[in-house]
N, C-alpha and C positions, 0 to 999 in steps of 0.2 A: 086436628091433623087428619089427613086423608089416610084411612086404614088400608087402602089398597096400594099405597106407595111402598116400594121396596126400601128398607131401612139400611143406611150405611153408617157404620161407626168409623170415624177417621181419626187415627192417632197421629198427631203432628205437633212438634214443638215450635215450629215457625208460625206464629199467630197470623201474620199477614198472608203467607202462602196458604195456610189452612182455610182462611176466610175466602180467599180467591177460588180455591178448588171447590169449597162448599157452594159458592155461588154458581159455578159452572154445573155442578151436579144437580142442584135444585132446579136449574133451568131445564134439565133433562127429566124433571119430575121425580127425583129421588128425595127421600127424607134423610137429612144428614145431621149427625151429632158429632162434635169435635171433642177429643180428649188431648190434653197437652203432653201426655207421656203414656208409656205402657201400663204403669200402675193404675192410673185413672181410667184408662181404656178398659182394663180388666173389670173394674168396679161397674162401669157403665154397661159393659157387655152382659154381666150377670143380671143386671136389673132391667135393661132395655130390650134385650133379645134381638139384636140386629140380624139382618139377612146376609150382610156382607161386611167383612172387616177390610178396611183400607188403612195401611200403616206405613209411616216413614221407617227407615232403617236405623238411622243414627239419632237417638234421643237420650243419650247418656246411659246411666245404669239400667234404666227401664226402657230399653230400645225395642225396635221392631222384631228382631230375631227372638228375643226372650218372650215377647208377647205372642208371636206366632206359635212357638213351641207350647206355651201354656194353654192357649185356646185350642190348638189342635189335639192336645192330650184330652181335653174336656169335651170337644165337639168335633166329630169326624165328618160333619156334613156342611158346616158353614164355609162359604167361599172367602178365602184370604188372599188379598192382593198386596204385595209390597211395592210401594211407590216412592222412589228415592232418586237422589242425584248421584249416588254412588253406584255406577253401573258396571263395576269390574266383574269379570266372569266368576271370580271366587265368591263374590257376594251373591250372585245369581244362584250358584250351586248351593251355597249355605242356606238360603231361604227356602229353596225347594226341598232340601233335606229336612228342614225344620217343619215342613208341612204346608208351606204356602202353595197356592194354586198357580200363581204366576208372579212375575217380576217386571215392573214397568218403570222406565226412566222418566223423571219429571220433565225432561226436555221434550217429551212426546205426549202432551196432554190429549191429543186427538186419539192416540192409541188407547189411552185409559178410557175415554168415552166410548169408543167402539167396543172394547172388551167388556166394560161394565154393563153396557146395554145387552150384550149377548148373555151375560150372566142373568140379568133380569128376565130375559125371555125363558131361560131354563127354569128359573124359580117359578115363574108363573105357569109353566107347563108341568110343574111337579117333577122336575128332573134334577132336583137338588141332591145329586149323588156325589160323594167325595171323589175328587180327582177324576171326574169323568170329562174327557175332552171330546167335543164334537168336531171331527176333522172335516166332514163334508155331510151332505144330506144322506149319504149311504153308510158312513163310517163313524164309529165312536171308539174311544180307547180309555179303559179304566187303568190308571197307573198303579193302583193298589193291588189289583188282582192280575195285572198285565194281560187283560183280556182285550183283544182287538176284534171288533164286530163289524163285518161288512155285509150289508143286506141280510142280516140275521144269522150269518155264519160266523161263529166265534172261534178264534185261535188264541191260545195262551202263548205269548212270546217268551223266549228265554231271557235270562236276566239282563245281559248287556243290550240286547235288541230292545227290550222293554224300556230300559233306562234311556237309551238313545232317543226313542220315540217320545218319551216324556219331555226330555230336554228340548227337542224340536217343537213340540206342542206348546211348551211354556213360552216360546219366543213369539207366539201369536202371528205366525206367517211373516216374521222378519228373519233376516239372516242370522244364523248362529255361527259364531266363529270357532275355529278349531280349538283354541285354548279353552273356551267355555265347555265344549263338548268333551274334550279329553279330561279336564279336571272333574267334570261331572260324572264321568264313567270310571276313571282310574285313579282320581284324586292325586294327580301328578302333572308335571309339565308335559307339553306335547312333543318333547324330543323323542324321536324313534317310534311314535305312535301313529304316524300318518297312514302306513299300510294297514294297520289293524283297524283304524277308523274307516278306511275305504271298504274293508272287508265287511264290517258290520252295516255300513250304509247299503251295500249291495244286498245283504241278507234282508234288511228292512224293506228295501224296494221290492224284493220278491214277495214279501208278506203283504205289501200294499197293492200288488199288481191287480188284484180282483176289483179294485176301485179305479177306473181309468181317469177319474177327475183329480186324483192325488198324484203328486210328483215331488220327489226330492231332487232339487237342482243344486249342482255344485257351482259356486261363484268364487273364483280365485282361491280355491282350497277350502272355502267355507260352505255351509249348507243351509238351505231353506226348504221348508215343507210348504208346498204351494197347492192351492185348490184351483184347478183349471175349469173354465166355463165350458159347458157342453153345447 
């Protein structure tokens, strides 16, 4: 095996789907090992030392949420990606709270490939820092410390602003709907929270103003963090 390849451990109980995804990732020059559930993935993780964890969510008793918590408690640096057909906002929030770096729906394999190649670039540049999001060439955000760095100037965001930015980052430049954002911040339905959400979006925009390539755009009451070309 090529020791320079980035290693991916994929926990997935759908054998056909797992083999198909493995084939796609191997074409991208990753080394991939499949585990049929979270329990087997944990064993392989300890022995094989992968660089990236890719996991399904629903795998019975030993599912992706349990696996994510267990690995994150043990390893604060490894990249964890939840890859599932269950794209409900509540599931997205739950996996982020468990310690996953992002949540990607299986209906969008092209998003997985784009994201996982970005992760490989970070690993090869020795930037394997837990929960570090690269927002643009100028800006990074560490959701553990809530430190936003723009051209070397670092600001520590307040709790809700930091959580909001993490939720937007985890969507990988896709639209984040209101329900997902409100549940992720306040753990409740979005009833009566529109004005508060708008307030914190405005505060976050002010914090990002120093990077003119970043923009939070509102689309029918939902939001997307965009990187503009210069």
